[in-house]
C-alpha positions as CSV (number, residue, x, y, z in Angstrom):
1,X,182.6,79.1,232.6
2,X,180.1,81.9,232.2
3,X,180.6,84.8,234.6
4,X,177.4,86.4,235.9
5,X,176.7,90.1,236.2
6,X,177.0,90.0,240.0
7,X,180.7,89.1,239.8
8,X,181.5,91.9,237.3
9,X,179.5,94.4,239.4
10,X,181.6,93.4,242.4
11,X,184.8,93.9,240.3
12,X,183.7,97.3,239.0
13,X,183.0,98.4,242.6
14,X,186.6,97.5,243.6
15,X,186.1,94.1,245.2
16,X,189.5,92.4,245.9
17,X,187.7,89.0,246.0
18,X,186.3,89.5,242.5
19,X,189.7,90.8,241.2
20,X,191.5,87.8,242.8
21,X,189.0,85.3,241.3
22,X,189.1,86.8,237.8
23,X,192.9,86.9,237.9
24,X,192.9,83.1,238.2
25,X,190.6,82.6,235.2
26,X,192.4,82.3,231.9
27,X,191.3,84.9,229.3
28,X,190.0,82.1,227.0
29,X,187.6,81.0,229.8
30,X,186.2,84.4,230.5
31,X,182.7,84.2,229.0
32,X,179.8,86.5,229.6
33,X,176.2,86.6,228.3
34,X,175.1,89.4,226.1
35,X,172.5,90.0,228.8
36,X,175.3,90.7,231.3
37,X,176.6,93.4,229.0
38,X,173.1,95.0,228.8
39,X,172.7,94.9,232.6
40,X,176.1,96.5,233.2
41,X,175.5,99.2,230.6
42,X,172.2,100.0,232.3
43,X,174.0,100.4,235.6
44,X,176.4,103.1,234.3
45,X,175.7,106.5,235.6
46,X,178.0,108.6,233.4
47,X,180.4,108.4,230.5
48,X,183.4,107.7,232.8
49,X,181.8,104.6,234.2
50,X,180.8,103.5,230.7
51,X,184.4,104.0,229.5
52,X,185.7,101.9,232.4
53,X,183.2,99.2,231.6
54,X,184.1,99.2,227.9
55,X,187.8,98.6,228.8
56,X,186.8,95.7,231.1
57,X,184.5,94.1,228.6
58,X,187.4,93.7,226.1
59,X,188.7,90.9,228.4
60,X,185.6,88.7,227.9
61,X,184.1,86.6,225.1
62,X,180.4,87.2,224.6
63,X,177.8,84.5,224.3
64,X,175.1,86.0,222.1
65,X,171.5,84.9,222.8
66,X,170.1,82.6,220.1
67,X,166.6,81.3,219.5
68,X,167.1,78.1,221.5
69,X,168.3,80.1,224.5
70,X,165.4,82.5,224.2
71,X,162.8,79.7,224.0
72,X,164.2,77.9,227.0
73,X,164.4,81.1,229.0
74,X,160.7,81.8,228.1
75,X,159.6,78.4,229.3
76,X,161.5,78.7,232.6
77,X,160.3,82.2,233.2
78,X,156.6,81.3,232.6
79,X,157.0,78.2,234.9
80,X,159.1,79.8,237.7
81,X,158.4,83.5,237.8
82,X,155.5,83.4,240.3
83,X,156.7,80.5,242.4
84,X,160.4,81.3,242.6
85,X,160.6,85.0,241.7
86,X,163.2,84.6,239.0
87,X,163.3,87.3,236.3
88,X,163.5,86.9,232.6
89,X,167.0,88.3,232.3
90,X,168.3,85.7,234.8
91,X,166.5,83.0,232.8
92,X,168.3,84.2,229.7
93,X,171.7,84.1,231.5
94,X,170.9,80.6,232.8
95,X,169.8,79.4,229.4
96,X,173.1,80.6,227.9
97,X,175.0,78.6,230.5
98,X,172.7,75.5,230.1
99,X,172.9,75.5,226.3
100,X,176.7,76.0,226.4
101,X,177.1,73.2,228.9
102,X,179.2,75.6,231.1
103,X,179.0,76.4,234.8
104,X,177.6,79.7,235.8
105,X,179.8,81.7,238.3
106,X,177.4,83.9,240.3
107,X,176.8,85.5,243.7
108,X,173.1,85.1,243.1
109,X,172.8,81.4,243.7
110,X,169.2,81.6,244.9
111,X,167.7,82.4,241.5
112,X,169.9,80.3,239.3
113,X,169.7,77.1,241.4
114,X,166.0,76.7,240.5
115,X,166.8,76.4,236.8
116,X,166.9,72.7,235.8
117,X,170.3,71.5,234.6
118,X,172.2,74.8,235.2
119,X,175.4,74.2,237.1
120,X,175.8,77.1,239.5
121,X,179.0,77.9,241.4
122,X,179.9,80.7,243.8
123,X,183.3,82.0,242.8
124,X,184.2,83.4,246.3
């Protein structure tokens, strides 16, 4: 499964639900998109938060964005931005899930459900 930024933000904010969910996910199944890393780093307000994030990120395998994912995200973004309000970064995360044939665990079902073929699940 690919774990979306929303779940990790919850975890870093101390959510017991996020911690409980992630504790049940085997380490080999903890995948995140490179976009999630960028979003999380952007949210850090100081070096302490960045250090906490760096420790947490060691527990996840990263799916790096490739050309096929970028092209798919671009197509989705152009088609759905105005009608559904989905942003390019969410399109990239969705494309990583779609191209990997993995479900996306997110708290932001509204945006990701509009992406054709992306399997979206709410983890808690």
